[in-house]
N, CA and C of each residue as an Amber inpcrd file, in Angstrom:
protein
   582
 -55.3700000   9.3200000 -26.5280000 -54.7480000  10.5020000 -27.0720000
 -55.4000000  11.7580000 -26.5070000 -56.7170000  11.6780000 -26.2840000
 -57.4410000  12.8230000 -25.7590000 -56.9390000  13.1870000 -24.3590000
 -56.6600000  12.1970000 -23.5270000 -56.1640000  12.4560000 -22.1730000
 -54.7950000  13.1260000 -22.2280000 -53.9590000  12.6820000 -23.1390000
 -52.6360000  13.2880000 -23.2670000 -52.7750000  14.7640000 -23.6510000
 -53.6740000  15.0500000 -24.5600000 -53.8730000  16.4270000 -24.9920000
 -54.3770000  17.2850000 -23.8250000 -55.2990000  16.7520000 -23.0270000
 -55.8050000  17.4910000 -21.8670000 -54.6820000  17.7440000 -20.8590000
 -53.8430000  16.7560000 -20.6550000 -52.7120000  16.9190000 -19.7330000
 -51.7760000  18.0200000 -20.2260000 -51.4650000  18.0090000 -21.5250000
 -50.5680000  19.0140000 -22.0950000 -51.1760000  20.4130000 -21.9770000
 -52.4840000  20.5440000 -22.1940000 -53.1380000  21.8560000 -22.0730000
 -53.1000000  22.3550000 -20.6330000 -53.3400000  21.4580000 -19.6770000
 -53.2820000  21.8640000 -18.2730000 -51.8810000  22.3260000 -17.8980000
 -50.8600000  21.6050000 -18.3800000 -49.4780000  21.9820000 -18.0790000
 -49.1380000  23.3350000 -18.6910000 -49.5890000  23.5880000 -19.9140000
 -49.2720000  24.8700000 -20.5530000 -49.9840000  26.0140000 -19.8320000
 -51.2100000  25.7940000 -19.3710000 -51.9090000  26.8230000 -18.6040000
 -51.2000000  27.0830000 -17.2840000 -50.6560000  26.0360000 -16.7010000
 -49.9740000  26.1640000 -15.4280000 -48.7190000  27.0130000 -15.5720000
 -48.0250000  26.8690000 -16.6790000 -46.8130000  27.6590000 -16.9100000
 -47.1370000  29.1390000 -17.0370000 -48.2640000  29.4390000 -17.6010000
 -48.6420000  30.8280000 -17.7680000 -49.3690000  31.3920000 -16.5540000
 -49.5260000  30.6250000 -15.5230000 -50.2340000  31.0480000 -14.3300000
 -49.4680000  32.1770000 -13.6430000 -50.0840000  33.3450000 -13.4440000
 -49.3760000  34.4620000 -12.8190000 -49.0620000  34.2050000 -11.3480000
 -49.7370000  33.2500000 -10.7220000 -49.4530000  32.9460000  -9.3220000
 -48.2220000  32.0540000  -9.1610000 -47.7830000  31.4780000 -10.2470000
 -46.5630000  30.6600000 -10.1860000 -45.3710000  31.5900000 -10.1490000
 -44.5830000  31.4560000  -9.1230000 -43.4010000  32.2950000  -8.9690000
 -42.2110000  31.6380000  -9.6530000 -41.1340000  32.3870000  -9.6810000
 -39.8950000  31.8630000 -10.2800000 -39.4340000  30.6070000  -9.5440000
 -39.5550000  30.6150000  -8.2200000 -39.1180000  29.4640000  -7.4300000
 -39.9490000  28.2220000  -7.7540000 -41.2100000  28.4070000  -8.1030000
 -42.0540000  27.2710000  -8.4800000 -41.5540000  26.6360000  -9.7750000
 -41.1770000  27.4830000 -10.7330000 -40.6530000  26.9590000 -11.9990000
 -39.3050000  26.2690000 -11.7810000 -38.4630000  26.8660000 -10.9240000
 -37.1640000  26.2520000 -10.6240000 -37.3660000  24.8910000  -9.9590000
 -38.2980000  24.8420000  -9.0210000 -38.5560000  23.5790000  -8.3200000
 -39.0530000  22.5040000  -9.2890000 -39.9500000  22.8680000 -10.1840000
 -40.4740000  21.9010000 -11.1510000 -39.3580000  21.3700000 -12.0450000
 -38.5210000  22.2700000 -12.5380000 -37.4170000  21.8310000 -13.4050000
 -36.4120000  20.9720000 -12.6400000 -36.0980000  21.3840000 -11.4100000
 -35.1270000  20.6150000 -10.6140000 -35.6540000  19.2170000 -10.2980000
 -36.9250000  19.1250000  -9.9350000 -37.5020000  17.8090000  -9.6230000
 -37.5730000  16.9250000 -10.8700000 -37.9270000  17.5210000 -12.0060000
 -37.9690000  16.7620000 -13.2600000 -36.5710000  16.2640000 -13.6330000
 -35.5770000  17.1560000 -13.5140000 -34.1950000  16.7560000 -13.8030000
 -33.6980000  15.6930000 -12.8500000 -34.0490000  15.8220000 -11.5710000
 -33.6390000  14.8280000 -10.5800000 -34.2680000  13.4670000 -10.8730000
 -35.5370000  13.4640000 -11.2330000 -36.2090000  12.2020000 -11.5790000
 -35.5620000  11.5550000 -12.7950000 -35.2940000  12.3610000 -13.8140000
 -34.6540000  11.8150000 -15.0240000 -33.2540000  11.2880000 -14.7110000
 -32.4920000  12.0200000 -13.9000000 -31.1430000  11.5770000 -13.5340000
 -31.1920000  10.2990000 -12.7110000 -32.1590000  10.1950000 -11.8050000
 -32.2740000   8.9940000 -10.9780000 -32.6330000   7.7700000 -11.8220000
 -33.5370000   7.9450000 -12.7680000 -33.9130000   6.8310000 -13.6430000
 -32.7320000   6.4110000 -14.5080000 -32.0540000   7.3840000 -15.0990000
 -30.8970000   7.0820000 -15.9410000 -29.7850000   6.4160000 -15.1310000
 -29.4960000   6.9510000 -13.9410000 -28.4480000   6.3640000 -13.0990000
 -28.8290000   4.9590000 -12.6570000 -30.0970000   4.7280000 -12.3430000
 -30.5360000   3.3830000 -11.9380000 -30.3200000   2.3800000 -13.0600000
 -30.6620000   2.7810000 -14.2730000 -30.4980000   1.8640000 -15.4070000
 -29.0230000   1.6050000 -15.6840000 -28.2370000   2.6790000 -15.8040000
 -26.8290000   2.5210000 -16.1740000 -26.0460000   1.8040000 -15.0740000
 -26.1530000   2.2950000 -13.8350000 -25.3950000   1.6710000 -12.7440000
 -25.9140000   0.2770000 -12.4170000 -27.2230000   0.0570000 -12.5700000
 -27.7680000  -1.2790000 -12.3490000 -27.2090000  -2.2880000 -13.3410000
 -27.1220000  -1.8910000 -14.6140000 -26.5630000  -2.7770000 -15.6430000
 -25.0750000  -3.0260000 -15.3880000 -24.3320000  -1.9600000 -15.0760000
 -22.9010000  -2.1340000 -14.8100000 -22.6500000  -3.0190000 -13.5900000
 -23.3780000  -2.7620000 -12.5070000 -23.2050000  -3.5750000 -11.2940000
 -23.6470000  -5.0110000 -11.5410000 -24.7300000  -5.1980000 -12.2930000
 -25.1950000  -6.5550000 -12.6050000 -24.1850000  -7.3210000 -13.4360000
 -23.6010000  -6.6610000 -14.4450000 -22.5830000  -7.3300000 -15.2710000
 -21.3550000  -7.7100000 -14.4540000 -20.9310000  -6.8000000 -13.5840000
 -19.7490000  -7.0900000 -12.7540000 -20.0250000  -8.2370000 -11.7820000
 -21.1910000  -8.2050000 -11.1300000 -21.5540000  -9.2760000 -10.1940000
 -21.6800000 -10.6090000 -10.9310000 -22.2230000 -10.5690000 -12.1400000
 -22.3680000 -11.7960000 -12.9300000 -20.9990000 -12.3700000 -13.2950000
 -20.0830000 -11.5220000 -13.7470000 -18.7620000 -12.0370000 -14.1330000
 -17.9980000 -12.5600000 -12.9190000 -18.1020000 -11.8760000 -11.7760000
 -17.4300000 -12.3670000 -10.5710000 -18.0580000 -13.6710000 -10.0870000
 -19.3800000 -13.7540000 -10.1350000 -20.0500000 -14.9790000  -9.7230000
 -19.6850000 -16.1590000 -10.6140000 -19.6260000 -15.9240000 -11.9310000
 -19.2510000 -17.0030000 -12.8540000 -17.7990000 -17.4310000 -12.6340000
 -16.9320000 -16.4590000 -12.3410000 -15.5330000 -16.7900000 -12.0400000
 -15.4460000 -17.6550000 -10.7700000 -16.2270000 -17.2620000  -9.7490000
 -16.2400000 -18.0400000  -8.5090000 -16.8170000 -19.4300000  -8.7420000
 -17.8700000 -19.5060000  -9.5410000 -18.4870000 -20.8080000  -9.8390000
 -17.4910000 -21.7250000 -10.5500000 -16.7330000 -21.1640000 -11.5120000
 -15.7280000 -21.9760000 -12.2100000 -14.6160000 -22.4250000 -11.2740000
 -14.1980000 -21.5530000 -10.3670000 -13.1070000 -21.9290000  -9.4580000
 -13.5530000 -22.9830000  -8.4510000 -14.8490000 -23.0690000  -8.1840000
 -15.3510000 -24.0340000  -7.2010000 -15.8330000 -25.3380000  -7.8360000
 -15.6230000 -25.5120000  -9.1300000 -16.0820000 -26.7390000  -9.7900000
 -15.3730000 -27.9860000  -9.2800000 -14.1650000 -27.8260000  -8.7740000
 -13.4070000 -28.9750000  -8.2770000 -13.8230000 -29.4280000  -6.8880000
 -14.7100000 -28.7010000  -6.2470000 -15.1510000 -29.0920000  -4.9110000
 -16.0620000 -30.3140000  -5.0170000 -15.8950000 -31.2350000  -4.0860000
 -16.6310000 -32.4980000  -4.1360000 -17.3250000 -32.7710000  -2.8030000
 -18.4340000 -33.4980000  -2.8560000 -19.0420000 -33.9240000  -1.5900000
 -18.2600000 -35.1040000  -1.0200000 -18.2590000 -35.2140000   0.2820000
 -17.5980000 -36.3330000   0.9560000 -18.4300000 -36.7030000   2.1740000
 -18.2250000 -37.9260000   2.6350000 -18.9150000 -38.4030000   3.8310000
 -17.9070000 -38.3850000   4.9800000 -18.2340000 -37.6290000   6.0290000
 -17.3640000 -37.5460000   7.2030000 -17.9820000 -38.3550000   8.3380000
 -17.1180000 -39.0490000   9.0870000 -17.5550000 -39.8240000  10.2480000
 -17.1780000 -39.0460000  11.5010000 -18.1750000 -38.7360000  12.3190000
 -17.9310000 -37.9580000  13.5250000 -17.1380000 -38.7910000  14.5250000
 -16.1620000 -38.1820000  15.1950000 -15.3080000 -38.8840000  16.1490000
 -15.7900000 -38.7430000  17.5820000 -16.7070000 -37.8270000  17.8430000
 -17.2880000 -37.7000000  19.1760000 -18.6940000 -37.1360000  19.0580000
 -19.4420000 -37.2040000  20.1570000 -20.7940000 -36.6670000  20.1830000
 -20.7400000 -35.1400000  20.0670000 -21.7340000 -34.5660000  19.4170000
 -21.7750000 -33.1100000  19.2750000 -21.9440000 -32.4370000  20.6310000
 -22.6360000 -33.1130000  21.5750000 -22.8380000 -32.5380000  22.9030000
 -21.5190000 -32.4330000  23.6650000 -20.5390000 -33.2850000  23.3520000
 -19.2420000 -33.2680000  24.0310000 -18.2870000 -32.2520000  23.4070000
 -18.6390000 -31.7130000  22.2670000 -17.7520000 -30.7910000  21.5670000
 -17.5900000 -29.5040000  22.3640000 -16.3320000 -29.0460000  22.4710000
 -16.0540000 -27.8090000  23.1970000 -15.9980000 -26.6180000  22.2550000
 -16.1540000 -26.8560000  20.9730000 -16.0990000 -25.7660000  19.9950000
 -17.3670000 -24.9220000  20.0770000 -17.2680000 -23.7020000  19.5910000
 -18.4220000 -22.8040000  19.5660000 -19.4590000 -23.3310000  18.5920000
 -20.7040000 -22.9680000  18.8560000 -21.7610000 -23.3630000  17.9380000
 -21.7390000 -22.4540000  16.7190000 -22.0510000 -23.0390000  15.5690000
 -22.0820000 -22.2920000  14.3180000 -23.3760000 -21.5030000  14.2270000
 -24.4500000 -22.1120000  14.5970000 -25.7620000 -21.4730000  14.5680000
 -26.5160000 -21.9110000  15.7980000 -27.8170000 -21.7980000  15.7740000
 -28.5980000 -22.1740000  16.9420000 -28.6640000 -23.6860000  17.1320000
 -28.4870000 -24.4560000  16.0490000 -28.6020000 -25.9040000  16.1770000
 -27.4410000 -26.6520000  15.5240000 -26.3040000 -25.9970000  15.3200000
 -25.1500000 -26.6200000  14.6700000 -23.8950000 -26.2700000  15.4650000
 -22.9700000 -27.2360000  15.5930000 -21.7070000 -27.0080000  16.2850000
 -20.5750000 -27.6890000  15.5240000 -19.3310000 -27.3310000  15.8580000
 -18.1620000 -27.9450000  15.2260000 -17.7950000 -29.2130000  15.9870000
 -17.5880000 -30.3080000  15.2520000 -17.2840000 -31.6110000  15.8480000
 -16.0900000 -32.2060000  15.0990000 -15.1250000 -32.8480000  15.8130000
 -14.0130000 -33.5230000  15.1290000 -14.5420000 -34.6980000  14.2910000
 -13.9850000 -34.8430000  13.0920000 -14.4430000 -35.9100000  12.1910000
 -13.3040000 -36.3340000  11.2780000 -13.4960000 -37.4830000  10.6140000
 -12.5500000 -37.9960000   9.6160000 -13.3150000 -38.2500000   8.3310000
 -12.6420000 -38.0540000   7.1910000 -13.2450000 -38.3100000   5.8900000
 -12.1770000 -38.7710000   4.9240000 -12.6230000 -39.3720000   3.8470000
 -11.7120000 -39.9110000   2.8350000 -11.7760000 -39.0570000   1.5830000
 -10.6010000 -38.7490000   1.0220000 -10.5100000 -37.9820000  -0.2190000
 -10.7480000 -38.9020000  -1.4110000 -11.0420000 -38.3590000  -2.5800000
 -11.2630000 -39.2020000  -3.7520000 -10.0600000 -40.0790000  -4.1080000
  -8.8380000 -39.6410000  -3.7630000  -7.6590000 -40.4530000  -4.0770000
  -7.3620000 -41.5010000  -3.0060000  -8.2050000 -41.6140000  -1.9630000
  -8.0440000 -42.6500000  -0.9390000  -7.3910000 -42.1760000   0.3440000
  -6.8000000 -41.0090000   0.3620000  -6.1840000 -40.4930000   1.5870000
  -7.2580000 -40.1300000   2.6020000  -6.8580000 -40.1750000   3.8900000
  -7.7830000 -39.8050000   4.9660000  -7.3760000 -38.4520000   5.5310000
  -8.3550000 -37.6780000   5.8720000  -8.1400000 -36.3790000   6.5040000
  -9.0090000 -36.2970000   7.7490000  -8.6350000 -35.4010000   8.6540000
  -9.4550000 -35.1560000   9.8430000  -9.4910000 -33.6610000  10.1120000
 -10.5210000 -33.2450000  10.7980000 -10.6900000 -31.8360000  11.1200000
 -12.0630000 -31.5950000  11.7270000 -12.4220000 -30.3560000  11.8590000
 -13.7100000 -29.9690000  12.4360000 -14.7440000 -29.8180000  11.3240000
 -15.9170000 -30.3880000  11.5340000 -17.0190000 -30.2400000  10.5840000
 -18.2550000 -29.7810000  11.3470000 -19.1580000 -29.1420000  10.6600000
 -20.4040000 -28.6930000  11.2710000 -21.3660000 -29.8710000  11.3610000
 -21.9520000 -30.0440000  12.5530000 -22.9190000 -31.1270000  12.7730000
 -24.0220000 -30.6190000  13.6900000 -25.1750000 -31.2610000  13.6010000
 -26.2970000 -30.8740000  14.4560000 -25.9820000 -31.2050000  15.9030000
 -26.6410000 -30.5280000  16.8360000 -26.3390000 -30.6750000  18.2560000
 -26.6500000 -32.0690000  18.7950000 -27.5320000 -32.8070000  18.1270000
 -27.8740000 -34.1500000  18.6090000 -27.0790000 -35.2540000  17.8960000
 -26.0370000 -34.8920000  17.1340000 -25.2360000 -35.8830000  16.3900000
 -24.4200000 -36.7310000  17.3640000 -24.2410000 -37.9990000  17.0130000
 -23.5270000 -38.9650000  17.8630000 -22.2050000 -39.3700000  17.2210000
 -21.2920000 -39.8290000  18.0280000 -20.0150000 -40.3330000  17.5170000
 -20.2840000 -41.5040000  16.5810000 -19.5690000 -41.5670000  15.4670000
 -19.7530000 -42.6180000  14.4790000 -20.7950000 -42.2870000  13.4250000
 -21.5640000 -41.2560000  13.6490000 -22.5800000 -40.8590000  12.6820000
 -21.8990000 -40.2770000  11.4500000 -22.4900000 -40.5100000  10.2950000
 -21.9360000 -40.0080000   9.0430000 -22.7100000 -38.7520000   8.6250000
 -21.9520000 -37.7150000   8.2260000 -22.5570000 -36.4680000   7.7540000
 -21.9210000 -36.1190000   6.4150000 -22.7230000 -35.4960000   5.5450000
 -22.1840000 -35.0900000   4.2510000 -21.5310000 -33.7240000   4.3900000
 -20.3290000 -33.5920000   3.8230000 -19.6250000 -32.3130000   3.8130000
 -19.1540000 -32.0430000   2.3910000 -18.7400000 -30.8230000   2.1360000
 -18.1150000 -30.4600000   0.8690000 -16.6450000 -30.2110000   1.1450000
 -15.7860000 -30.7230000   0.2670000 -14.3480000 -30.4980000   0.4250000
 -13.8240000 -29.7690000  -0.8050000 -12.8240000 -28.9000000  -0.5840000
 -12.2340000 -28.1720000  -1.7060000 -11.1380000 -29.0190000  -2.3530000
 -10.3890000 -28.4400000  -3.2660000  -9.3810000 -29.2090000  -4.0040000
  -8.2320000 -29.6710000  -3.1120000  -8.0290000 -29.0500000  -1.9530000
  -6.9780000 -29.5030000  -1.0250000  -7.4900000 -30.5300000  -0.0380000
  -8.7900000 -30.8050000  -0.0700000  -9.3710000 -31.8140000   0.8020000
  -9.8980000 -31.2750000   2.1120000  -9.9280000 -29.9720000   2.2760000
 -10.4250000 -29.3670000   3.5180000 -11.9160000 -29.0470000   3.3850000
 -12.6500000 -29.1220000   4.5080000 -14.0930000 -28.8240000   4.4550000
 -14.3530000 -27.3750000   4.0490000 -15.4030000 -27.1860000   3.3080000
 -15.7800000 -25.8510000   2.8360000 -17.2940000 -25.7840000   2.7040000
 -17.7790000 -24.6460000   2.3050000 -19.2190000 -24.4820000   2.0670000
 -19.5740000 -25.1270000   0.7240000 -20.8410000 -25.3850000   0.4750000
 -21.2110000 -25.9120000  -0.8350000 -20.8150000 -24.9270000  -1.9430000
 -20.4630000 -25.4290000  -3.1240000 -20.0480000 -24.5300000  -4.2040000
 -21.2080000 -23.6730000  -4.6870000 -20.8490000 -22.5460000  -5.2600000
 -21.8340000 -21.6220000  -5.8090000 -22.4560000 -22.2390000  -7.0680000
 -23.7670000 -22.1340000  -7.1780000 -24.4800000 -22.6640000  -8.3430000
 -24.9130000 -21.5140000  -9.2500000 -25.4300000 -21.8560000 -10.4080000
 -25.9370000 -20.8340000 -11.3300000 -27.0830000 -20.0520000 -10.6980000
 -27.9300000 -20.7480000  -9.9380000 -29.0240000 -20.0550000  -9.2420000
 -28.4670000 -19.1030000  -8.1930000 -27.3880000 -19.4810000  -7.5310000
 -26.7450000 -18.5950000  -6.5580000 -26.1700000 -17.3540000  -7.2160000
 -25.5900000 -17.5260000  -8.4010000 -25.0440000 -16.3850000  -9.1450000
 -26.1730000 -15.4340000  -9.5200000 -27.2930000 -15.9990000 -10.0160000
 -28.4370000 -15.1530000 -10.3750000 -28.9660000 -14.4070000  -9.1560000
 -29.0220000 -15.0870000  -8.0200000 -29.4770000 -14.4460000  -6.7870000
 -28.5620000 -13.3020000  -6.3730000 -27.2460000 -13.5020000  -6.5100000
 -26.3000000 -12.4340000  -6.1920000 -26.5000000 -11.2350000  -7.1270000
 -26.6860000 -11.5140000  -8.4080000 -26.8670000 -10.4280000  -9.3800000
 -28.1270000  -9.6400000  -9.0540000 -29.2130000 -10.3290000  -8.7750000
 -30.4780000  -9.6510000  -8.4640000 -30.3350000  -8.8050000  -7.2020000
 -29.6830000  -9.3420000  -6.1740000 -29.5470000  -8.5680000  -4.9350000
 -28.6390000  -7.3610000  -5.1180000 -27.5790000  -7.4840000  -5.9240000
 -26.6910000  -6.3420000  -6.1840000 -27.4350000  -5.2600000  -6.9620000
 -28.1530000  -5.6440000  -8.0050000 -28.8910000  -4.6590000  -8.8120000
 -29.9670000  -3.9820000  -7.9530000 -30.6750000  -4.7680000  -7.1540000
 -31.7060000  -4.1840000  -6.2820000 -31.0830000  -3.2170000  -5.2790000
 -29.9210000  -3.5590000  -4.7360000 -29.2390000  -2.6730000  -3.7900000
 -28.8360000  -1.3650000  -4.4500000 -28.3410000  -1.4340000  -5.6770000
 -27.9430000  -0.2160000  -6.4000000 -29.1640000   0.6690000  -6.6520000
 -30.2520000   0.0780000  -7.1050000 -31.4610000   0.8640000  -7.3940000
 -32.0200000   1.4760000  -6.1060000 -32.0210000   0.7130000  -5.0290000
 -32.5160000   1.2420000  -3.7480000 -31.6310000   2.3820000  -3.2650000
 -30.3100000   2.2270000  -3.3880000 -29.3950000   3.2850000  -2.9580000
 -29.6090000   4.5610000  -3.7690000 -29.7710000   4.4240000  -5.0790000
 -30.0040000   5.6010000  -5.9250000 -31.3410000   6.2440000  -5.5670000
 -32.3510000   5.4370000  -5.2880000 -33.6540000   5.9750000  -4.8970000
 -33.5580000   6.7470000  -3.5900000 -32.7990000   6.2220000  -2.6330000
 -32.6340000   6.9170000  -1.3500000 -31.9100000   8.2460000  -1.5490000
 -30.8350000   8.2230000  -2.3270000 -30.0910000   9.4640000  -2.5890000
 -30.9840000  10.4720000  -3.3080000 -31.7470000  10.0240000  -4.3000000
 -32.6430000  10.9280000  -5.0220000 -33.7320000  11.4730000  -4.0960000
 -34.2380000  10.6460000  -3.1940000 -35.2450000  11.1000000  -2.2380000
 -34.6960000  12.1640000  -1.2940000 -33.4630000  11.9620000  -0.8270000
 -32.8340000  12.9620000   0.0420000 -32.6110000  14.2620000  -0.7250000
 -32.1550000  14.1410000  -1.9670000 -31.9520000  15.3350000  -2.7910000
 -33.2820000  16.0470000  -3.0490000 -34.3490000  15.2890000  -3.2910000
 -35.6660000  15.9040000  -3.5200000 -36.1440000  16.6350000  -2.2740000
 -35.9020000  16.0540000  -1.0970000 -36.2750000  16.7390000   0.1520000
 -35.4760000  18.0300000   0.3100000 -34.1890000  18.0000000  -0.0480000
 -33.3710000  19.2090000   0.0290000 -33.8630000  20.2880000  -0.9230000
 -34.1950000  19.8850000  -2.1490000 -34.7260000  20.8470000  -3.1230000
 -36.0340000  21.4350000  -2.6190000 -36.8890000  20.5800000  -2.1050000
 -38.2000000  21.0380000  -1.6080000 -38.0280000  21.9990000  -0.4370000
 -37.1170000  21.6800000   0.4840000 -36.8720000  22.5370000   1.6350000
 -36.3370000  23.9020000   1.1930000 -35.3760000  23.8960000   0.2860000
 -34.8170000  25.1480000  -0.2310000 -35.8950000  25.9880000  -0.9010000
 -36.6890000  25.3560000  -1.7600000 -37.7270000  26.0920000  -2.4870000
 -38.8190000  26.5910000  -1.5420000 -39.1680000  25.8050000  -0.5510000
 -40.1760000  26.2600000   0.4070000 -39.6840000  27.4770000   1.1860000
 -38.4220000  27.4880000   1.5640000 -37.8720000  28.6540000   2.2690000
 -37.9010000  29.8900000   1.3740000 -37.5020000  29.7100000   0.1210000
 -37.5420000  30.8330000  -0.8270000 -38.9770000  31.3040000  -1.0510000
 -39.8870000  30.3460000  -1.1510000 -41.2970000  30.6700000  -1.3710000
 -41.8560000  31.4520000  -0.1700000 -41.5720000  30.9960000   1.0370000
 -42.0570000  31.6730000   2.2430000 -41.4570000  33.0760000   2.3650000
 -40.1680000  33.2230000   2.0170000 -39.5410000  34.5460000   2.0640000
 -40.2090000  35.4890000   1.0550000 -40.5420000  34.9630000  -0.1220000
 -41.2330000  35.7800000  -1.1290000 -42.6180000  36.1910000  -0.6630000
 -43.3370000  35.2530000  -0.0440000 -44.6630000  35.5940000   0.4710000
 -44.5560000  36.6430000   1.5760000 -43.5390000  36.5260000   2.4130000
 -43.3700000  37.5020000   3.4980000 -43.0520000  38.8940000   2.9340000
 -42.1940000  38.9660000   1.9210000 -41.8900000  40.2520000   1.2810000
 -43.1600000  40.8680000   0.7020000 -43.9580000  40.0430000   0.0190000
 -45.1930000  40.5550000  -0.5650000 -46.1630000  41.0130000   0.5250000
 -46.2370000  40.2760000   1.6150000 -47.1360000  40.6720000   2.6980000
 -46.6400000  41.9450000   3.3690000 -45.3350000  42.0800000   3.5210000
 -44.7880000  43.3020000   4.1010000 -45.1070000  44.5240000   3.2320000
 -45.1820000  44.3010000   1.9240000 -45.4950000  45.4110000   1.0170000
 -46.9890000  45.7350000   1.0200000 -47.8550000  44.7160000   1.1020000
 -49.2970000  44.9120000   0.9750000 -49.9870000  44.9910000   2.3310000
 -49.4800000  44.2920000   3.3180000 -50.1310000  44.1940000   4.6340000
 -50.4300000  45.5230000   5.2870000 -49.5210000  46.4930000   5.2870000
 -49.8300000  47.7620000   5.9640000 -51.0120000  48.5130000   5.3600000
 -51.2910000  48.3150000   4.0990000 -52.4430000  49.0200000   3.5170000
 -53.7560000  48.4230000   3.9800000 -53.7620000  47.2070000   4.5160000
 -54.9550000  46.5550000   4.9900000 -55.1590000  46.7250000   6.4900000
 -54.1500000  47.1820000   7.1460000 -54.1870000  47.2390000   8.5940000
 -54.7130000  48.5870000   9.0770000 -55.3430000  48.6580000  10.2570000
 -55.8040000  49.9140000  10.8440000 -54.6470000  50.6510000  11.5010000
 -53.6450000  49.8520000  11.9030000 -52.5220000  50.4500000  12.6360000
 -51.4660000  50.8750000  11.6550000 -51.2470000  52.2040000  11.5600000
 -50.2570000  52.7130000  10.6190000 -49.2200000  53.5190000  11.3100000
């Protein structure tokens, strides 16, 4: 409590400081208001963006519940595949797989570059039986929410930082102009050249 009281006394003395100009008080108020607005916007927009990302992620998770794993049999070696590579060590290879109802499908699946014809690879299929990415999990939804909220907070921080630099630049220009006016008024009385 004693430290808080000392801080409050220092602040009150600072306000009464005759060397503090009007621009100094404006700058202090503007920076305080900007900080408060940035904190409030981070909380409110972070919660809103997090709720929206969570509801969209849960909707996507529910829509992907029908996706099933399947075993695909490669029809040719991955080295013989003329398709583009998916990543540095994965390429598209023709394959066949069986649906849960017993029907057979064929198409391109991602396989490692050293995969051989006849090799079995696990794939995920959607409700129409076509290959797809693995379904979104609850951990994936949480990860999306965290990244969206972090992005919103970072964006607000960047905007607030740019605004603070603008306020500081404006106030510094006003401060320098005030000092120059004061020097123009007092400087000639100190100079030998009149």
